[in-house]
C-alpha positions as CSV (number, residue, x, y, z in Angstrom):
1,X,125.4,-35.0,-40.7
2,X,121.9,-36.0,-41.9
3,X,120.8,-31.8,-42.3
4,X,124.3,-31.3,-44.1
5,X,123.4,-34.4,-46.7
6,X,120.4,-33.2,-47.4
7,X,121.4,-29.5,-47.9
8,X,123.5,-31.0,-50.6
9,X,121.7,-33.4,-52.8
10,X,121.1,-32.9,-56.3
11,X,123.7,-29.6,-56.5
12,X,124.8,-30.6,-59.6
13,X,124.2,-28.8,-62.8
14,X,120.4,-29.0,-63.9
15,X,120.8,-30.8,-67.6
16,X,117.8,-30.2,-69.4
17,X,115.3,-33.1,-69.2
18,X,112.9,-32.5,-71.7
19,X,115.7,-33.3,-74.5
20,X,115.2,-36.7,-72.9
21,X,111.3,-37.0,-73.1
22,X,110.0,-38.6,-76.6
23,X,106.7,-37.7,-77.7
24,X,104.5,-40.5,-80.0
25,X,101.8,-39.3,-81.6
26,X,98.6,-41.1,-81.4
27,X,99.3,-43.5,-78.7
28,X,98.0,-45.5,-76.7
29,X,94.7,-44.2,-79.5
30,X,94.7,-41.7,-82.1
31,X,94.7,-37.9,-81.0
32,X,96.7,-38.7,-78.0
33,X,100.2,-37.5,-77.9
34,X,101.9,-40.0,-75.0
35,X,105.2,-38.5,-73.5
36,X,107.7,-41.6,-73.1
37,X,110.1,-41.4,-70.7
38,X,111.5,-44.2,-71.2
39,X,113.9,-42.6,-73.3
40,X,114.9,-40.1,-70.4
41,X,115.6,-43.7,-68.6
42,X,117.9,-44.9,-71.0
43,X,120.5,-42.1,-70.1
44,X,122.1,-42.9,-67.1
45,X,123.4,-38.8,-66.6
46,X,119.5,-37.9,-67.7
47,X,117.8,-40.2,-64.7
48,X,120.5,-39.2,-62.3
49,X,119.8,-35.4,-62.8
50,X,116.0,-36.0,-62.7
51,X,116.5,-38.5,-59.2
52,X,118.6,-35.5,-58.1
53,X,116.5,-32.7,-58.8
54,X,113.3,-34.4,-57.6
55,X,115.4,-35.2,-54.4
56,X,116.5,-32.2,-53.8
57,X,112.5,-30.4,-54.5
58,X,111.3,-33.3,-51.8
59,X,113.9,-32.5,-49.2
60,X,112.2,-29.5,-48.3
61,X,109.2,-31.5,-46.8
62,X,111.3,-33.8,-44.6
63,X,109.2,-36.9,-45.7
64,X,109.6,-40.0,-43.6
65,X,108.1,-42.1,-46.2
66,X,107.8,-41.8,-50.1
67,X,105.0,-43.7,-52.0
68,X,105.6,-44.3,-55.4
69,X,102.4,-44.9,-57.7
70,X,102.6,-48.1,-60.2
71,X,104.4,-47.9,-61.8
72,X,106.8,-45.6,-63.6
73,X,106.5,-43.7,-59.7
74,X,108.5,-46.6,-58.5
75,X,111.1,-45.5,-60.7
76,X,111.6,-42.5,-59.4
77,X,110.3,-42.5,-55.6
78,X,112.8,-45.3,-54.7
79,X,115.5,-43.8,-55.6
80,X,114.8,-40.7,-54.3
81,X,113.8,-42.5,-50.8
82,X,117.3,-44.1,-50.7
83,X,118.9,-40.5,-51.3
84,X,116.7,-39.2,-48.6
85,X,117.5,-41.4,-46.4
86,X,113.6,-42.6,-46.0
87,X,111.3,-45.3,-46.6
88,X,109.5,-46.2,-49.5
89,X,106.3,-48.0,-50.3
90,X,104.1,-49.0,-53.2
91,X,100.6,-47.9,-54.1
92,X,99.6,-50.6,-56.7
93,X,96.4,-51.6,-58.9
94,X,94.1,-53.7,-57.0
95,X,95.4,-57.5,-56.0
96,X,99.3,-56.5,-57.1
97,X,100.0,-56.7,-53.1
98,X,100.4,-59.9,-50.9
99,X,99.3,-59.3,-47.3
100,X,96.5,-57.0,-45.6
101,X,95.7,-54.2,-47.8
102,X,93.7,-50.7,-47.9
103,X,92.0,-50.3,-51.0
104,X,90.0,-47.0,-52.7
105,X,88.3,-47.1,-55.2
106,X,88.6,-43.7,-58.0
107,X,86.4,-42.1,-60.6
108,X,88.5,-41.6,-63.9
109,X,86.8,-40.0,-67.3
110,X,85.9,-42.7,-68.7
111,X,84.9,-45.2,-65.3
112,X,86.7,-46.1,-62.0
113,X,89.7,-47.8,-60.8
114,X,90.9,-49.2,-57.6
115,X,94.1,-48.7,-55.8
116,X,95.6,-50.8,-52.6
117,X,98.9,-50.0,-50.3
118,X,99.8,-52.5,-47.6
119,X,97.9,-52.0,-44.4
120,X,101.1,-51.5,-42.4
121,X,103.3,-49.4,-44.9
122,X,101.9,-46.3,-43.5
123,X,102.1,-45.0,-39.7
124,X,99.2,-42.6,-38.4
125,X,100.8,-39.3,-38.9
126,X,103.8,-40.1,-40.6
127,X,104.9,-37.5,-43.0
128,X,104.9,-38.7,-46.6
129,X,105.6,-37.5,-50.1
130,X,103.2,-39.4,-53.2
131,X,106.0,-39.8,-56.4
132,X,104.6,-40.2,-59.6
133,X,106.0,-39.8,-63.2
134,X,103.4,-37.6,-65.1
135,X,100.5,-35.4,-63.3
136,X,97.7,-35.4,-66.0
137,X,94.5,-35.1,-65.1
138,X,94.8,-35.6,-61.5
139,X,92.6,-38.9,-61.6
140,X,95.0,-41.2,-59.9
141,X,97.2,-38.8,-57.6
142,X,93.9,-37.8,-55.8
143,X,92.7,-41.4,-55.4
144,X,96.1,-42.0,-53.6
145,X,96.0,-39.2,-51.5
146,X,92.5,-40.3,-50.5
147,X,93.7,-43.5,-50.0
148,X,96.5,-41.8,-47.5
149,X,94.0,-40.0,-46.0
150,X,92.2,-43.0,-44.8
151,X,95.2,-44.8,-43.3
152,X,95.8,-41.0,-41.2
153,X,99.3,-40.0,-42.8
154,X,100.8,-36.4,-42.6
155,X,100.6,-35.8,-46.7
156,X,103.4,-33.2,-47.4
157,X,103.3,-32.7,-50.8
158,X,102.9,-34.9,-54.3
159,X,106.0,-34.7,-56.9
160,X,106.3,-35.5,-60.4
161,X,108.9,-35.6,-63.2
162,X,106.3,-34.0,-65.4
163,X,103.2,-32.4,-65.4
164,X,100.7,-31.6,-68.7
165,X,99.3,-28.5,-67.5
166,X,96.3,-28.4,-69.7
167,X,94.6,-30.8,-68.6
168,X,94.3,-29.5,-65.4
169,X,95.3,-32.5,-63.0
170,X,96.8,-29.8,-60.2
171,X,93.4,-28.1,-59.7
172,X,92.4,-31.4,-58.1
173,X,95.1,-31.2,-55.6
174,X,95.1,-29.0,-52.3
175,X,98.5,-29.6,-51.6
176,X,102.2,-28.3,-52.5
177,X,102.9,-29.8,-55.9
178,X,106.4,-30.4,-57.3
179,X,107.0,-30.8,-61.0
180,X,110.3,-31.1,-62.9
181,X,109.2,-30.4,-66.3
182,X,105.8,-28.6,-67.8
183,X,104.0,-29.4,-70.9
184,X,101.1,-26.5,-71.5
185,X,100.0,-28.5,-75.0
């Protein structure tokens, strides 16, 4: 029964999700074109379509757990996990999670950052997929992959609503990468 449900996930007509993503020039600083997904989230049908399409892409990896990266990754990982019938856990910035955590610091273009996960969120060998909203330079997702490797997770893939391909983030990944939208400039 579960395999039949997985096969039928998200088989609705695909919508042009790019039409629901607003671009904002010079945010957060001059010269940056910001891809704002809040407009997609405002539209129930667009958000549902994005969740359905991500569910379909991720289901083939048969994850036991989806990990969402703070904070917009939660908006996609949680409903996809629910739809697939698997668990969900959060990867957050340092000092945002209660209890015992495992942390990982990683390099960014202009400094470092630290992310954490609760130490009991993922079991050694557990099949996981990491979900975030946008793949840009790949720093955060690479840090998340390294964190999960420390825990002994079996990372099946990473998945994103959108990819800014001109920033080369995918080149940093050595695992399957699923994206619904690609922006080339």
